[in-house]
C-alpha positions as CSV (number, residue, x, y, z in Angstrom):
1,X,-9.9,-15.0,8.1
2,X,-10.7,-15.8,4.5
3,X,-10.5,-12.3,3.1
4,X,-7.8,-10.0,4.5
5,X,-9.4,-6.8,3.4
6,X,-9.7,-3.8,5.7
7,X,-11.9,-4.9,8.6
8,X,-14.7,-2.7,10.0
9,X,-15.3,-2.2,13.7
10,X,-18.4,-4.2,14.9
11,X,-20.9,-3.1,17.5
12,X,-23.5,-5.8,18.3
13,X,-26.2,-4.4,20.5
14,X,-28.8,-6.7,22.1
15,X,-31.6,-5.5,24.2
16,X,-33.7,-7.8,26.4
17,X,-37.4,-8.3,25.8
18,X,-37.9,-5.5,23.1
19,X,-41.0,-6.1,21.0
20,X,-40.5,-5.8,17.2
21,X,-43.6,-3.6,16.8
22,X,-42.3,-1.1,19.4
23,X,-40.4,1.1,17.0
24,X,-41.6,4.4,15.5
25,X,-39.8,3.4,12.4
26,X,-42.2,0.6,11.8
27,X,-45.2,2.8,12.5
28,X,-46.0,2.1,16.2
29,X,-48.9,4.6,17.1
30,X,-47.4,5.6,20.4
31,X,-43.7,4.6,21.0
32,X,-41.1,7.0,19.9
33,X,-37.6,5.7,19.1
34,X,-35.8,8.6,17.3
35,X,-32.3,7.1,17.7
36,X,-33.1,3.6,16.6
37,X,-35.0,5.3,13.7
38,X,-31.9,7.3,12.8
39,X,-29.9,4.1,12.6
40,X,-32.5,2.6,10.3
41,X,-32.3,5.7,8.1
42,X,-28.7,4.8,7.4
43,X,-29.1,1.0,7.5
44,X,-31.6,-1.6,6.7
45,X,-34.7,-2.3,8.8
46,X,-35.9,-5.9,8.9
47,X,-39.6,-5.7,9.7
48,X,-40.3,-9.5,10.1
49,X,-37.4,-10.6,12.3
50,X,-38.0,-13.4,14.8
51,X,-36.2,-14.9,17.8
52,X,-35.4,-18.6,17.6
53,X,-36.4,-19.6,21.1
54,X,-37.1,-18.2,24.6
55,X,-36.3,-17.4,27.3
56,X,-32.9,-15.6,27.4
57,X,-30.3,-18.5,27.2
58,X,-32.1,-20.4,24.4
59,X,-32.8,-17.2,22.5
60,X,-29.1,-16.1,22.7
61,X,-27.8,-19.5,21.9
62,X,-29.6,-19.3,18.5
63,X,-28.2,-15.8,17.9
64,X,-24.7,-16.6,19.0
65,X,-24.3,-20.0,17.3
66,X,-26.4,-19.6,14.1
67,X,-28.1,-22.9,15.0
68,X,-31.7,-23.6,15.7
69,X,-32.5,-25.0,19.2
70,X,-32.9,-28.4,17.7
71,X,-29.2,-28.3,17.0
72,X,-27.6,-26.1,19.7
73,X,-29.8,-27.9,22.3
74,X,-30.0,-25.0,24.8
75,X,-33.5,-25.7,26.0
76,X,-33.8,-23.6,29.1
77,X,-31.9,-21.1,31.2
78,X,-29.3,-23.4,32.7
79,X,-29.0,-25.8,29.9
80,X,-25.3,-26.0,29.0
81,X,-24.1,-24.9,25.6
82,X,-22.1,-27.7,24.0
83,X,-18.5,-26.6,23.7
84,X,-18.2,-28.1,20.3
85,X,-20.3,-25.3,18.7
86,X,-18.6,-22.3,17.1
87,X,-20.0,-18.9,18.0
88,X,-19.8,-15.3,17.2
89,X,-17.1,-14.5,19.7
90,X,-14.8,-17.3,18.8
91,X,-15.2,-16.6,15.1
92,X,-14.5,-12.9,15.6
93,X,-11.4,-13.8,17.6
94,X,-10.2,-16.2,14.8
95,X,-10.7,-13.2,12.4
96,X,-8.3,-11.1,14.4
97,X,-10.6,-9.2,16.7
98,X,-10.6,-9.2,20.5
99,X,-14.4,-9.4,21.0
100,X,-15.3,-7.5,24.1
101,X,-18.4,-7.8,26.2
102,X,-20.4,-5.2,28.1
103,X,-23.3,-6.8,30.0
104,X,-24.1,-10.5,29.8
105,X,-24.6,-13.4,27.5
106,X,-26.5,-15.8,29.7
107,X,-24.5,-18.9,28.6
108,X,-24.3,-22.0,30.8
109,X,-20.9,-23.4,30.2
110,X,-20.3,-27.0,29.1
111,X,-19.7,-28.9,32.4
112,X,-17.4,-31.4,30.6
113,X,-14.9,-28.5,30.2
114,X,-14.8,-27.5,33.9
115,X,-13.7,-29.0,37.1
116,X,-16.5,-30.4,39.3
117,X,-16.1,-27.6,41.9
118,X,-15.9,-24.7,39.5
119,X,-18.3,-21.9,40.7
120,X,-19.3,-21.3,37.0
121,X,-21.3,-24.5,37.3
122,X,-23.6,-22.7,39.8
123,X,-25.0,-20.1,37.3
124,X,-26.6,-19.9,33.9
125,X,-25.0,-16.4,33.5
126,X,-21.7,-17.5,32.2
127,X,-19.8,-15.6,29.5
128,X,-19.9,-17.0,25.9
129,X,-16.5,-18.5,25.1
130,X,-14.4,-16.1,23.1
131,X,-15.5,-12.9,24.7
132,X,-13.2,-10.7,26.8
133,X,-15.5,-9.4,29.6
134,X,-14.8,-5.7,30.1
135,X,-17.9,-5.0,32.1
136,X,-20.1,-7.8,33.3
137,X,-23.6,-7.1,34.5
138,X,-25.4,-10.2,35.5
139,X,-28.8,-10.4,37.1
140,X,-27.6,-9.4,40.6
141,X,-26.3,-6.2,39.1
142,X,-23.7,-5.7,41.9
143,X,-21.4,-3.9,39.6
144,X,-24.0,-1.3,38.8
145,X,-25.1,-1.1,42.5
146,X,-21.5,-0.3,43.5
147,X,-21.4,2.4,40.8
148,X,-24.6,3.9,42.2
149,X,-23.2,3.9,45.7
150,X,-20.1,5.8,44.5
151,X,-22.6,8.5,43.4
152,X,-24.3,8.7,46.7
153,X,-27.4,6.6,46.0
154,X,-28.6,4.4,48.8
155,X,-28.4,0.9,47.5
156,X,-29.0,-0.9,50.8
157,X,-32.1,-2.6,49.5
158,X,-30.1,-4.5,46.9
159,X,-31.6,-6.2,43.8
160,X,-34.4,-6.4,42.9
161,X,-35.8,-4.0,45.6
162,X,-33.7,-1.2,44.2
163,X,-36.1,-1.2,41.3
164,X,-39.2,-0.5,43.4
165,X,-40.9,2.9,43.3
166,X,-39.7,5.3,46.0
167,X,-41.6,4.7,49.2
168,X,-43.1,1.3,48.3
169,X,-41.5,-1.4,50.3
170,X,-42.9,-4.7,51.7
171,X,-45.8,-6.5,50.1
172,X,-48.1,-4.3,48.0
173,X,-51.8,-5.0,47.5
174,X,-52.6,-1.8,45.6
175,X,-52.5,-0.7,42.0
176,X,-49.6,-0.4,39.6
177,X,-47.8,3.0,39.9
178,X,-45.6,4.8,37.6
179,X,-43.6,6.4,40.5
180,X,-39.9,6.5,39.7
181,X,-37.1,4.6,41.5
182,X,-34.3,6.1,43.6
183,X,-31.9,6.4,40.7
184,X,-32.1,9.0,37.9
185,X,-32.2,8.8,34.1
186,X,-28.4,9.1,34.1
187,X,-28.0,6.3,36.6
188,X,-29.9,3.4,34.9
189,X,-28.2,0.1,34.2
190,X,-28.5,1.1,30.5
191,X,-26.7,4.4,31.2
192,X,-24.0,2.5,33.2
193,X,-23.2,0.1,30.4
194,X,-23.3,2.8,27.7
195,X,-20.8,4.8,29.8
196,X,-18.5,1.8,30.2
197,X,-18.5,1.2,26.5
198,X,-17.8,4.9,25.8
199,X,-14.9,4.9,28.2
200,X,-13.4,1.8,26.5
201,X,-14.0,3.3,23.1
202,X,-11.7,6.2,24.1
203,X,-8.9,3.6,24.7
204,X,-9.0,2.1,21.2
205,X,-6.3,2.8,18.6
206,X,-7.4,4.3,15.3
207,X,-5.8,1.5,13.2
208,X,-6.9,-1.4,15.3
209,X,-10.5,-2.6,14.4
210,X,-12.5,-3.6,17.4
211,X,-15.5,-5.9,18.0
212,X,-17.8,-5.0,20.9
213,X,-21.0,-6.5,22.2
214,X,-23.3,-4.4,24.4
215,X,-26.0,-6.5,26.0
216,X,-28.6,-4.2,27.7
217,X,-31.1,-5.7,30.1
218,X,-33.8,-3.1,29.4
219,X,-36.7,-3.2,28.8
220,X,-36.7,-6.5,30.7
221,X,-38.6,-6.4,34.0
222,X,-38.9,-5.3,36.8
223,X,-41.0,-2.7,35.0
224,X,-39.9,0.7,36.4
225,X,-38.2,3.7,34.8
226,X,-36.9,7.1,36.1
227,X,-38.3,10.5,35.2
228,X,-39.1,11.7,32.6
229,X,-39.7,8.3,31.0
230,X,-42.2,7.2,33.7
231,X,-44.8,9.8,32.5
232,X,-43.8,10.0,28.8
233,X,-46.7,7.8,27.7
234,X,-50.4,7.9,28.7
235,X,-51.8,4.5,29.7
236,X,-54.9,5.3,27.8
237,X,-52.9,5.4,24.5
238,X,-51.8,2.4,22.5
239,X,-53.4,-0.4,20.5
240,X,-56.0,-2.8,21.9
241,X,-54.6,-5.9,23.6
242,X,-54.8,-9.0,21.5
243,X,-56.7,-11.4,23.8
244,X,-59.9,-13.2,24.5
245,X,-62.8,-11.6,26.5
246,X,-61.3,-12.8,29.7
247,X,-58.4,-14.9,30.9
248,X,-60.5,-17.9,31.6
249,X,-61.6,-18.1,28.0
250,X,-58.0,-17.6,27.0
251,X,-56.9,-20.5,29.2
252,X,-59.5,-22.8,27.7
253,X,-57.9,-22.5,24.3
254,X,-55.0,-24.9,25.1
255,X,-53.7,-27.0,28.0
256,X,-50.4,-25.2,27.9
257,X,-52.0,-21.8,28.0
258,X,-54.0,-22.8,31.1
259,X,-50.8,-23.9,32.8
260,X,-48.8,-20.8,31.8
261,X,-51.6,-18.3,32.8
262,X,-51.9,-20.0,36.2
263,X,-48.2,-19.8,37.1
264,X,-47.5,-16.1,36.2
265,X,-47.0,-14.1,39.4
266,X,-47.1,-10.3,39.5
267,X,-44.1,-10.0,41.8
268,X,-41.8,-11.3,39.0
269,X,-42.6,-8.2,37.0
270,X,-43.3,-5.6,39.7
271,X,-41.4,-6.6,42.9
272,X,-43.6,-6.9,46.0
273,X,-47.0,-6.9,44.2
274,X,-49.0,-10.0,45.1
275,X,-51.4,-12.0,42.9
276,X,-51.5,-13.4,39.5
277,X,-50.7,-11.5,36.3
278,X,-53.8,-12.7,34.5
279,X,-56.1,-11.2,37.1
280,X,-54.8,-7.7,36.7
281,X,-57.3,-5.2,35.5
282,X,-57.2,-3.6,32.0
283,X,-56.1,-0.3,33.6
284,X,-53.2,-2.0,35.4
285,X,-52.0,-3.7,32.2
286,X,-52.1,-0.3,30.5
287,X,-50.1,1.3,33.2
288,X,-47.5,-1.4,33.0
289,X,-47.4,-1.0,29.2
290,X,-46.9,2.7,29.5
291,X,-43.9,2.1,31.8
292,X,-42.6,-0.5,29.3
293,X,-42.8,2.0,26.5
294,X,-40.9,4.5,28.7
295,X,-38.2,1.9,29.3
296,X,-37.8,1.5,25.5
297,X,-37.5,5.3,25.2
298,X,-34.8,5.2,28.0
299,X,-32.8,2.7,26.0
300,X,-33.3,4.7,22.8
301,X,-31.9,7.8,24.6
302,X,-28.7,5.8,25.5
303,X,-28.5,4.6,21.9
304,X,-28.3,8.2,20.9
305,X,-25.5,8.7,23.4
306,X,-23.6,5.8,21.7
307,X,-24.1,7.2,18.2
308,X,-22.7,10.6,19.4
309,X,-19.7,8.9,21.0
310,X,-18.9,6.9,17.9
311,X,-19.0,10.0,15.8
312,X,-16.9,12.0,18.2
313,X,-14.3,9.2,18.1
314,X,-14.2,9.3,14.3
315,X,-15.5,5.7,14.3
316,X,-19.0,6.1,12.9
317,X,-18.1,5.6,9.3
318,X,-15.9,2.5,10.1
319,X,-18.4,0.7,12.3
320,X,-20.9,-2.0,11.5
321,X,-23.8,-1.7,13.9
322,X,-26.4,-4.5,14.6
323,X,-29.3,-3.6,16.9
324,X,-31.7,-6.4,17.9
325,X,-33.2,-8.2,20.9
326,X,-33.0,-11.7,22.3
327,X,-36.7,-12.2,22.4
328,X,-39.8,-10.1,22.8
329,X,-42.5,-9.4,25.5
330,X,-46.2,-10.4,25.7
331,X,-47.0,-7.0,27.4
332,X,-50.7,-7.7,28.2
333,X,-51.5,-9.7,25.0
334,X,-53.4,-12.8,26.0
335,X,-53.4,-11.6,29.6
336,X,-49.7,-12.4,29.9
337,X,-46.4,-10.7,30.6
338,X,-42.9,-12.1,29.8
339,X,-41.9,-14.5,27.1
340,X,-42.3,-18.1,26.0
341,X,-45.0,-20.2,24.5
342,X,-45.9,-19.7,20.8
343,X,-47.4,-16.2,20.3
344,X,-45.8,-13.7,17.9
345,X,-45.7,-11.2,20.8
346,X,-42.9,-13.2,22.4
347,X,-40.8,-13.7,19.3
348,X,-41.2,-10.8,16.9
349,X,-38.1,-8.6,17.6
350,X,-36.4,-5.6,16.1
351,X,-33.4,-5.9,13.7
352,X,-31.5,-3.0,12.2
353,X,-28.2,-3.4,10.5
354,X,-26.0,-0.5,9.4
355,X,-22.9,-1.2,7.3
356,X,-21.1,2.0,6.3
357,X,-19.5,0.1,3.5
358,X,-22.8,-1.0,2.0
359,X,-24.9,2.2,1.4
360,X,-26.9,1.2,-1.6
361,X,-29.8,0.0,0.5
362,X,-29.5,2.6,3.2
363,X,-32.9,3.7,4.6
364,X,-34.7,0.6,3.1
365,X,-36.7,-2.1,4.8
366,X,-37.2,-5.8,4.3
367,X,-40.5,-7.5,4.7
368,X,-39.3,-11.1,4.2
369,X,-38.9,-13.4,7.2
370,X,-35.6,-13.3,8.9
371,X,-34.5,-15.1,12.0
372,X,-32.0,-14.8,14.9
373,X,-29.9,-17.6,13.5
374,X,-29.1,-15.2,10.5
375,X,-27.0,-12.8,12.7
376,X,-23.9,-15.0,13.1
377,X,-23.5,-15.8,9.3
378,X,-24.2,-12.1,8.5
379,X,-21.5,-10.8,10.9
380,X,-19.1,-13.3,9.4
381,X,-19.9,-12.0,6.0
382,X,-19.5,-8.4,7.0
383,X,-16.0,-8.9,8.6
384,X,-14.8,-10.7,5.5
385,X,-15.0,-14.3,6.8
386,X,-17.0,-17.0,5.1
387,X,-20.2,-18.3,6.8
388,X,-20.0,-22.0,7.3
389,X,-22.4,-24.3,5.4
390,X,-23.6,-26.2,8.5
391,X,-25.2,-23.1,10.0
392,X,-29.0,-22.9,10.0
393,X,-29.0,-19.2,9.4
394,X,-28.2,-17.3,6.2
395,X,-26.3,-14.1,5.7
396,X,-28.4,-11.0,5.3
397,X,-25.6,-9.2,3.5
398,X,-27.3,-9.4,0.1
399,X,-30.2,-7.4,1.6
400,X,-27.7,-4.7,2.7
401,X,-26.5,-4.5,-0.9
402,X,-30.1,-3.9,-2.1
403,X,-30.3,-7.3,-3.8
404,X,-33.4,-9.4,-3.6
405,X,-32.1,-12.7,-2.5
406,X,-33.5,-15.7,-4.5
407,X,-34.9,-18.7,-2.7
408,X,-35.4,-16.9,0.5
409,X,-37.5,-18.6,3.3
410,X,-41.3,-18.0,3.2
411,X,-41.8,-18.6,6.9
412,X,-40.4,-17.9,10.3
413,X,-39.6,-20.7,12.7
414,X,-39.1,-20.9,16.4
415,X,-39.1,-23.4,19.2
416,X,-39.9,-23.3,22.9
417,X,-38.9,-26.0,25.4
418,X,-40.7,-25.9,28.7
419,X,-39.0,-28.8,30.5
420,X,-38.0,-28.2,34.2
421,X,-35.1,-30.6,34.8
422,X,-34.3,-29.5,38.3
423,X,-37.8,-29.4,39.7
424,X,-39.8,-31.5,37.3
425,X,-43.0,-29.4,37.8
426,X,-44.1,-29.3,34.1
427,X,-43.4,-33.0,33.6
428,X,-45.6,-33.8,36.6
429,X,-48.4,-31.4,35.5
430,X,-48.7,-32.9,32.0
431,X,-47.6,-36.4,32.9
432,X,-45.0,-36.5,30.2
433,X,-41.2,-36.8,30.0
434,X,-38.7,-33.9,29.8
435,X,-38.0,-34.8,26.2
436,X,-41.6,-34.3,25.3
437,X,-42.0,-30.8,26.9
438,X,-41.6,-28.8,23.7
439,X,-43.3,-27.0,20.8
440,X,-42.2,-25.8,17.4
441,X,-43.8,-23.1,15.3
442,X,-43.9,-22.4,11.6
443,X,-45.4,-19.0,10.7
444,X,-46.1,-17.8,7.2
445,X,-47.8,-14.8,5.8
446,X,-51.2,-16.4,6.1
447,X,-51.0,-19.2,8.7
448,X,-49.3,-20.3,11.9
449,X,-49.0,-23.9,12.9
450,X,-47.8,-25.0,16.4
451,X,-46.8,-28.6,17.0
452,X,-46.5,-29.9,20.6
453,X,-44.7,-32.9,21.9
454,X,-46.1,-35.2,24.6
455,X,-49.4,-35.7,22.9
456,X,-50.5,-32.1,23.6
457,X,-52.9,-30.9,20.8
458,X,-51.6,-28.8,17.9
459,X,-52.7,-25.2,17.1
460,X,-53.5,-23.7,13.7
461,X,-54.3,-20.0,13.2
462,X,-55.6,-18.3,10.0
463,X,-53.7,-15.1,10.4
464,X,-55.5,-13.2,7.7
465,X,-58.8,-13.7,9.5
466,X,-57.4,-13.9,13.0
467,X,-54.2,-11.8,13.5
468,X,-54.7,-12.0,17.2
469,X,-54.2,-15.8,17.3
470,X,-57.5,-16.4,19.2
471,X,-59.3,-19.0,17.1
472,X,-57.6,-22.4,17.0
473,X,-58.7,-24.2,13.7
474,X,-56.6,-27.3,14.1
475,X,-59.8,-29.5,14.5
476,X,-61.9,-27.6,12.0
477,X,-62.7,-30.1,9.2
478,X,-62.5,-27.3,6.6
479,X,-58.9,-26.6,7.7
480,X,-57.6,-30.2,8.0
481,X,-55.9,-30.0,4.5
482,X,-54.0,-26.8,5.7
483,X,-53.1,-28.5,9.0
484,X,-51.7,-31.5,7.1
485,X,-49.8,-29.2,4.7
486,X,-48.2,-27.3,7.6
487,X,-47.4,-30.5,9.5
488,X,-45.5,-31.7,6.4
489,X,-43.8,-28.3,6.1
490,X,-42.6,-28.5,9.6
491,X,-41.3,-32.1,9.1
492,X,-39.5,-31.0,6.0
493,X,-38.0,-28.0,7.8
494,X,-36.7,-30.1,10.7
495,X,-35.4,-32.8,8.3
496,X,-33.5,-30.1,6.3
497,X,-31.9,-28.6,9.4
498,X,-30.8,-31.6,11.4
499,X,-27.3,-31.3,12.7
500,X,-25.0,-30.9,9.7
501,X,-21.7,-30.7,11.6
502,X,-20.4,-33.8,9.9
503,X,-23.2,-34.7,7.6
504,X,-21.8,-32.4,4.9
505,X,-18.5,-34.4,4.9
506,X,-17.6,-37.8,3.5
507,X,-14.5,-39.9,3.9
508,X,-13.2,-41.1,0.5
509,X,-10.1,-42.8,-0.8
510,X,-8.8,-39.2,-1.4
511,X,-9.5,-38.2,2.2
512,X,-12.2,-35.9,3.6
513,X,-14.5,-34.4,1.0
514,X,-16.9,-31.6,2.0
515,X,-17.3,-29.6,5.1
516,X,-16.3,-30.5,8.7
517,X,-17.7,-28.1,11.3
518,X,-15.0,-27.1,13.9
519,X,-15.0,-24.8,16.8
520,X,-12.6,-22.0,16.1
521,X,-9.1,-22.8,17.3
522,X,-9.4,-26.5,16.8
């Protein structure tokens, strides 16, 4: 640790698939999030915060390493994270913390570090190196299911059937229902993890700063929520979906859209329901969205429980809290659910940071573009360590001090890699190699440019005229100068962020000059 001052506690909270517009603090017309809003009132709300990639593993790799996907190279769920990269947990450990995990990190471990028969090579749900896992909760949710059984809940159906509405088993051909599951509001996976953290919090000593990461799975599908959240929102309420007149028109806008729309199956989001997502009716999309809003409110209620526990433990004024998500959720926009592709709906995520030692900007908000890669250097800054110069992200600490940072980025950037190494489906569909199955986005105030590999056509949206991202102007002669400008911007962005692990160092007659990136502990 570079600065041996009194260290704060750190609570890093990630939710899974929480849209950045679904906060009442940012003015959502329907969703109410009083506890997230209360955190924003004492911290700083970042209104234009974006994930670096999707789905879960790539998104988290950007957050945990401070590196863009082009450098951390976690392309898909299951792509190993190179062991040479430093990360939040290892750096916190080097600073004297015992970083403790509640939930999951979705990290595929580097196979070069493990024996060939190691069971950890059979899952992308490994633990980020550096974390002490106090309470794991991977996708199978067995730990939560056993907790439910101890409370007398029948869990014989297992995962994911446990998340079906009561009385709906087998294949379902009917409409979406907001009927609740067998478990109650106090028995959700979110409530389980919150309770485990609170129990652990009671074990901490007053003079020993701690670092905890709670990784909630909600509001990730399956889309279901207990009472009263299942009826909290009326499906008739909420903004209009951003999409074309029908899914066929949407699919005609780009070859990748056509592919993605064709492959989305309803059962992935509502277990047992047959058919394609794109063919759901407007009413069904609205019912699902109302459930999704309820899931957000359920998470928000558990956040309130955490805030109360921190205050009761006397830790509230000593704890840095970061609340964010790994990526967002399409939620009916463009006739889609889930995440991926290039639309804002998949990448615009919440970010609230509260540092009790930096109160000057409390209650303020930031409208400049921030990115998931900024979280790692920010946390280093807030615990008194020095962010390393090879990172792609930048510390947000100046914004917490109320300072307007000079030379800040004027765009958000993200990447999406759609290769399928194990099955090769995408590669066969487009007739291109795995290395070409990718896209990159640069999004400014006025425009959004999407560049594809493999010869797939680019996209250009005039966001002032077309905030719904419906009218591709890439081939419009009037916009060709804009397209060229943004292609050059993207080239400059990539050139400026190529791997700097050793590129910032030089061997001279006096030895090494500059910065050499090392994994903590090397």
